[in-house]
C-alpha positions in Angstrom: 5.2 50.1 -32.0 4.9 50.6 -28.2 6.8 47.4 -27.6 9.7 48.4 -29.8 9.9 51.8 -28.1 10.0 50.1 -24.7 12.6 47.6 -25.9 14.9 50.2 -27.4 14.5 52.5 -24.4 15.5 49.8 -22.0 18.5 49.0 -24.2 19.5 52.7 -24.3 19.1 53.0 -20.5 21.4 50.0 -20.2 24.0 51.1 -22.7 24.3 54.6 -21.1 24.3 53.3 -17.6 27.0 53.4 -14.9 27.7 51.3 -11.9 27.5 52.8 -8.4 28.4 51.4 -5.0 25.3 51.1 -2.9 25.2 50.1 0.8 24.7 46.4 0.1 25.9 45.9 -3.5 26.7 47.7 -6.7 23.8 49.0 -8.7 23.3 50.0 -12.3 21.9 53.5 -12.8 20.9 55.6 -15.8 19.5 59.0 -16.6 15.9 58.9 -17.4 15.3 61.1 -20.5 12.6 59.0 -22.0 8.8 59.3 -22.3 7.1 59.0 -19.0 4.7 56.4 -20.4 7.6 54.2 -21.5 9.4 54.5 -18.1 6.1 53.7 -16.3 5.7 50.6 -18.4 9.3 49.5 -17.7 8.8 50.1 -14.0 5.6 48.0 -14.0 7.4 45.2 -15.8 10.1 45.5 -13.1 13.0 46.3 -15.5 13.7 49.6 -13.8 12.9 51.2 -10.4 13.3 54.6 -8.8 11.4 57.6 -7.6 9.4 59.7 -10.0 11.2 62.8 -8.6 14.7 61.6 -9.3 16.5 62.2 -12.6 17.9 58.7 -12.7 16.6 55.2 -12.4 18.0 51.9 -11.2 18.1 49.1 -13.7 17.1 45.9 -12.0 18.8 42.5 -12.5 15.8 41.5 -14.6 16.2 44.7 -16.6 19.9 44.1 -17.1 19.3 40.5 -18.4 16.6 41.7 -20.7 18.7 44.6 -22.1 21.5 42.1 -22.8 19.1 39.9 -24.7 18.0 42.9 -26.7 21.6 43.9 -27.4 22.3 40.4 -28.8 19.1 40.6 -30.9 20.2 43.8 -32.5 23.8 42.5 -32.7 25.1 45.3 -30.5 28.4 44.6 -28.9 28.6 45.5 -25.2 31.6 44.9 -23.0 29.3 44.0 -20.1 27.7 41.1 -21.9 
């Protein structure tokens, strides 16, 4: 069950994300309103990054690719795929 929660949380982070201009490149960010344990696991797996204090996270390139795979798995259409 934990794997499903992580998978769907990453997908929701991705689907509700926005793109921001950073100093070097554009980054994908999302609000982090999910269980801390899940966010910690996603951080350890390098799908997201960010400070524990901030209210948003960065979705890494690895996280974006994984979220896109999950979206296809659940047949969710996304304009970014």
